[in-house]
C-alpha positions in Angstrom: 0.0 0.0 0.0 1.4 3.3 -1.0 1.5 6.3 1.4 1.2 6.4 5.2 -1.9 8.4 5.7 -3.8 5.3 6.8 -1.2 4.3 9.4 -0.9 5.2 13.0 1.6 4.5 15.8 -0.7 3.6 18.6 1.1 4.1 21.9 -0.6 2.4 24.8 -0.4 4.1 28.2 3.0 5.8 28.1 1.7 8.3 30.7 3.4 10.3 33.4 1.7 8.5 36.3 3.0 5.2 34.9 6.5 6.0 33.9 7.7 9.5 35.0 9.9 9.6 38.1 7.3 11.9 39.7 4.3 9.8 38.8 2.1 7.5 40.8 3.9 4.2 39.9 7.3 5.6 40.9 5.8 6.8 44.2 4.6 3.2 44.7 8.0 1.7 43.9 6.9 0.3 40.6 9.7 1.7 38.3 11.1 -0.4 35.5 14.0 0.3 33.3 12.6 -1.5 30.2 9.4 0.5 30.4 11.3 3.8 31.1 13.4 3.3 27.9 10.4 3.1 25.6 9.7 6.8 24.8 13.3 7.5 23.6 13.2 4.4 21.5 9.8 5.2 19.9 10.2 9.0 19.4 12.3 8.7 16.1 9.6 6.4 14.7 6.8 8.7 15.8 8.5 11.7 14.1 9.3 9.9 10.9 5.8 8.5 10.6 4.2 11.9 11.1 6.6 13.4 8.5 5.5 10.7 6.1 1.8 11.6 6.6 0.9 9.1 9.2 -0.5 9.6 12.7 0.5 9.3 16.3 -2.2 8.1 18.6 -2.0 7.6 22.4 -4.3 5.8 24.8 -4.5 7.3 28.3 -5.6 5.0 31.1 -8.0 7.0 33.3 -9.3 6.7 36.8 -12.6 8.4 36.8 -13.4 10.3 40.1 -16.6 9.6 41.9 -18.8 11.9 43.9 -16.3 12.5 46.6 -13.3 12.8 44.3 -12.0 9.3 45.1 -11.4 7.3 41.9 -13.3 4.3 40.8 -10.7 1.6 40.8 -11.6 -2.0 39.7 -11.0 -4.5 42.5 -8.2 -6.4 40.7 -6.3 -3.2 40.2 -6.8 -2.0 43.7 -5.5 -5.3 45.0 -2.5 -5.1 42.6 -1.7 -1.4 43.1 -2.8 -0.4 46.6 -0.8 2.8 46.4 -3.2 4.4 43.9 -5.0 7.4 45.4 -7.1 10.4 44.7 -5.8 12.4 41.7 -3.8 9.6 40.1 -4.7 9.2 36.4 -7.4 11.8 36.8 -9.0 13.1 33.6 -7.1 16.1 32.3 -4.3 15.8 34.9 -0.6 15.8 34.4 -0.4 12.2 35.5 -2.9 11.1 32.9 -1.1 12.8 30.1 1.3 11.0 27.7 4.9 11.7 28.6 6.4 14.7 26.9 9.3 12.7 25.5 6.9 11.0 23.0 6.5 14.3 21.2 3.4 15.5 19.5 0.3 13.2 19.7 -2.3 13.7 17.0 -5.1 11.6 18.6 -5.5 11.0 22.3 -8.1 8.7 23.7 -9.1 8.0 27.3 -9.6 4.4 28.3 -10.8 2.7 31.5 -9.7 -0.9 31.0 -6.8 -2.9 29.5 -8.4 -3.0 26.1 -8.2 0.5 24.5 -11.3 -0.2 22.4 -13.5 -1.1 25.4 -16.1 1.6 26.0 -13.8 4.2 24.4 -13.9 6.4 21.2 -10.7 4.9 19.8 -12.4 3.1 16.9 -14.4 6.2 16.0 -11.4 8.4 16.0 -9.2 6.0 14.0 -12.0 5.6 11.4 -12.5 9.3 11.1 -8.8 9.8 10.6 -8.8 7.1 7.9 -6.5 4.8 9.8 -6.5 1.1 8.9 -3.0 0.1 9.8 -1.7 0.2 13.4 1.9 0.0 14.7 1.2 -0.9 18.4 3.6 0.0 21.2 3.5 0.8 24.9 2.7 -0.9 28.2 2.3 -3.5 29.4 2.8 -6.1 26.7 0.7 -8.8 28.5 -2.0 -6.4 29.5 -3.1 -3.3 27.6 -1.0 -4.0 24.6 -2.1 -7.6 24.2 -5.8 -7.0 24.7 -5.7 -3.9 22.3 -3.8 -5.9 19.6 -6.3 -8.7 19.8 -9.3 -6.5 19.6 -7.8 -4.5 16.7 -7.3 -7.7 14.8 -11.0 -8.7 15.4 -12.0 -5.2 14.1 -10.0 -5.9 10.8 -7.2 -3.4 11.4 -3.8 -4.5 9.9 -1.8 -4.7 13.1 1.9 -4.7 13.6 3.3 -5.2 17.1 6.6 -3.5 17.8 8.4 -6.1 19.8 10.9 -3.8 21.4 8.5 -0.9 21.4 6.6 -2.4 24.3 7.5 -3.8 27.6 6.3 -5.5 30.8 7.4 -5.6 34.4 9.2 -8.9 33.6 11.1 -9.7 30.4 10.0 -13.3 30.5 6.4 -12.1 30.6 7.0 -9.7 27.8 8.6 -12.4 25.6 5.8 -14.8 26.3 3.2 -12.2 25.4 4.9 -11.3 22.1 5.0 -14.9 21.1 1.3 -15.3 21.9 0.4 -12.4 19.7 2.1 -13.6 16.5 -1.0 -15.4 15.2 -3.0 -12.1 15.2 -0.3 -9.5 14.4 2.8 -8.9 12.3 5.8 -8.6 14.7 8.8 -6.3 13.9 11.3 -4.2 15.8 11.3 -0.4 15.9 14.4 -0.4 13.7 12.6 -2.5 11.1 9.6 -0.1 11.2 11.9 2.8 10.7 13.6 1.2 7.8 10.2 0.8 6.0 9.6 4.6 6.2 10.9 7.2 3.8 13.7 9.5 4.9 17.1 9.0 6.5 17.6 6.9 9.6 18.3 9.0 12.6 
């Protein structure tokens, strides 16, 4: 297919509260070097894709505040991440925002579950933008990335998983998740994706 106007780099959940040193997860002792390295690795691809006419899209995990301001947190997440508190991942907050290191984001979509298509406007936005091809990256490989890739496949998007453009809290878990996604997605590295785009490699 000629041209890149129908292609988007879909970055799952690379948000301040997840990966910034001042974010919620860092406060809870949940830092991870593999995850922290992703924005710098993905930024050249994002810039080149936009220059070629493609899109950058980002999902933003969101904790919706209730009547008293305390966030609605699903029981499994509350048990897994007991440090989450009022204001974390709040709509419109610094913590909810995609990290600045990713550069300009064309399409940002709030999500409330692992799967970025679940009860969100992601499909509507992608369709309006004319996107049919997705390069999927972000966190975590076995959670938000995996469920979003599978749902995108069901919705007939042409999906490519960037194997070193996503990460999990365990490298073994990451590798297992990548292998499990091969039946529903193309798999390539960020460098291979860069090589397919016009322009000089950075």
